[in-house]
N, C-alpha and C positions, 0 to 999 in steps of 0.2 A: 467618517474616518478617512484620513489621508494615509495612503499606504505606499511605502517606498521599499525598494529592493537593493540589497547588497549581494551581488551575484546575479548572473544572467544566463543560467542554464535552462534546461528544458522545463523543470518544475516552476521556477521563477517566472520565465516568459509566459508559460501557459496560465498560471494563476493571475498574473498581471493582466493578461488579455481578457481572461474570464471576468475579473473584477471590473475592467474598464467597459466591457459590454453590458455589465449589470448596473451601471451607474444610475440609471433611471429607476431601478427597482429598490435601491438602498442608497443611503447617503454616504457614498464612498467615491474616492478618486485615487488614481495611481499617480504618484508624484514623479516617479522615475527610477533610473537604475544607475548604480555604480558597479564597476567590475574591474579587476586587474587586467582583463582583456578589453580594452576600450572598444574594439570593433563589436564585440558581443553586446556591450552596453548600448551602443548606438543602434544596433539592430533591434534590440528589445524595446528601446524607447520609441523608435519609429513604429514598431509593431503595436504598441499600446498607446500611441499618441501622447507620450509623456516626455520627461526630460532626461538628459544625460548629466550625471553629477560626477564631477572630477574626484571628489573625496567622499569617503563614507560619512564624514561629519556633515557634509551638504545634505545627504539623504536624511540624516537625523534631524537637522534643522527644519526641513520641509515637510516632515511626516509625523503622524501620531503613532503609527505602527511601522516598525522597520523589520522586514523579513530578511534574515540571513539565508538566502537561497543558494548556499554553496554546498559542495560535497561535505559529508558528515565530518570527515577528518579535518576540515579547515574551519569549522564553526568555532571552536575554542580559540584558535589562533586569531581569527578575525575579531572576536569579542575582546580578547586580551590586549589587542593593539588598537582598539578604538579610543579616541579622545572622549572621555566620559564626562566632561564638565557640563554638557548641556542635555543630560539624559532625563532630568526631572519630568515625570509624568508620561514618559514615553513607554510604549510597549515593544520590547525587543523579543523577536520571534525567530524560531528556526523551523525547518520542515522535516527534520529527521524522525524516522519511526523508532529508532533504537535509543536515541539520546533523550534525556529529560531536560527540563528547564534549568536543572542544576549546573549545566555547562556554563551558564552565565554567572560565574561565581562572583559573589559580592555585589550583586545587582541592587540589592535593597539599600546599600550605602549611597547609591547615586539617585535614589528616589524613582527608579524605573521598575517596570513589571516585566518578569520573564515569562515566556510562553513557548511551548512546543505545539505546533500545528502539523498534523500528519494526514494527508489525503490517502485514503485506501484505494490507490490507483497507481498504475504503472505509466509513466510519462514516456512514450515512445518517440516523440518528436516535439519540436517547438511550434510548428506551423499550424497544426489543426486539432490536436487533442483537447484543446481548451473547449471545444464544441461539446465534448463528452462530460464535462465537469458538472452539468446540471444534475446528474444522477449519482455523483460521488459523495460518499460520506467522509466526515473529517473527525479525527480524534483530537481532543484538546487536553493539555496538562500544564499546570503552572499557577501563577498568582491568581487568586479568585477574581480580582478586578479585571484582569486581561481575559480570563476564561468567560466571564459574564459578557464583556463587550463583543467577543467573537461569537459566542453562542447567539446573541441577539442578531449579529450580522448575518450568520449563516442561515438562521431562521427566515430573515428577510429575503435571502437569495434562494430559498427553497431547498437547501442542503440539510441533510441529517447530520447531527454531530453528537458525539459521546465524550464525556469527560472521564478520564482514567487517572489512576494514581501513578506517581512517578515510579514507584517500585514495580509496577506491572509493565513498564515500557519494553524491557528486553523480551519478556514472554509475548507481549502483544506483537512485537516486530517479528518474532519467530513464527507466530501464527500467520501473519501476513505473508511471510516468505514461503510458508508451506502452501498456503492457498494460491500463491501466484507462481513462484519458481519451482517448487517441488512437484506441482501438478504437471508442469512441462516435462519433468523427468519421467514421470509415470506414463504420460502420453507417448513420449519418445520411445520408451521401452516397448509399448504395444505396437507402435509404428514399425519399429525394427523387426519385431516378430512376424508382422504381416509381410514385410519385405523378404524375410526368410521363407515365406510361403509362396513367393513369386510375384508379389505386388511391386509395382514401381513406387518410388518414395512419394510422389505427389498423389498417386492413385490411392495409396494407403490412407493418406489424410482425408482425401475427398470421399472415399468409399465409406469411411467410418464416421464422417462428420455428423450425420443424423444421430447416431448412437451416442456420441460424445455430447452434443448439444442438448439432446432431450434428457440425458441423465443429469447433467449439470442443472438445467432448468427445473427438473423435477425436484432435485435436492433443495434448490433455493426456494421453490414454491412450497414444498410440502415437508421438508426435513429429511435427514438421512435415513431414518427408520422406515418411513413409508416409501422411500425411493428405492430401497435395497432389493435387488433381485440376484439371481445367479446360483451356481452350485453350492457355494458356502451357505447361503441362506436356506437352501433346500436340504442341506445336510447330505449332499450327494458326494460321498467320499470316493466312489469308484471314478467319477469324472475328474476329481482333483488329483487322484493318483495317476490318471492318464496324462494330465498336464505335467506333473512332475517328471514323468518318463521322457518327455520331449524337450524340457527346458534345461538350459545350461545352469551352471552354479549361480551366476549373478542373477539370472532371471528367476530362478527358484527362490533365492534369498529375498528379492523384492516381493515376489508373490506371497511368501510366508509372512513378511512383515506387515504388508497390507491386509493379508487374509486374517491375521489375528485381530486387527481392528474391525474388519467386517464381521468376524465372529461375535465380537462384543455387541455390535449393532443387531445381529441376527438373534442373539439371546434376548435382547430387549424387545424385538419384534415378536418372537415366539417364545415366551418364558416357559412354556410347558414342554418344549421339544428338547430331546436329549441330544446334545451336541458333543458328547464326550469323545466319540470316535474322531470327529472332525478336529477337536482340540488336540488330541494325540497326534493326528496326522500333520497338522500345522506346526507342531512343536518338535517333530522328529529332526 
């Protein structure tokens, strides 16, 4: 499979480098990059030892699969403005977690195959994160032919992939946002509370690192039910009341929202335990 990119941001550069380093493991090659910012295309091409293409249509001509690695808001505009006369048999892909392949409106007319490919991963830079992609899972959604080709490719590369229905893309992306971004909000809330207790900011992060890492690894390894500990699981209402007495309104609100979910998990872990008092406390 010959893969070309329209757009040279962090995700496109990282995937291109990943694919180019795996060329001996699967029958793939990176043809190159086109970008409205030519300097970015040149950097990406040098990084992946591929070509710079002056026009998007040049990428199409050179490639079997064309990945529109642009911001989500630009995908439809790039598609709408492509010269579509030479799309027959091509796979047109994007990397959005929230958009489906339907963004490529009318693609069947041109004999091409639409696909959304989403890596469950946050691309923090262009230079080095490709080294972490060996362990990243990808979701696929779109035309069955394109899904089948990419499933085969990711199996050869050693990546897990899951096919999802286009109607589930918004909820899937919301889940990814919670698991990535919203977790940061919860952690930051805890760090700020430690700072209110006298910790320095960096000290708060480092001091709690083992607690955070071990908990996340326990959940990943064994599931949320087995990993759950703490006063809500124990039904320790006196301790939770003490927490509420020292937390401000925003901290209490977040505690209660998360606590209600923890209570659901606790009930699953201990179905014979009476959590009615804790339920009332969290709903006050």
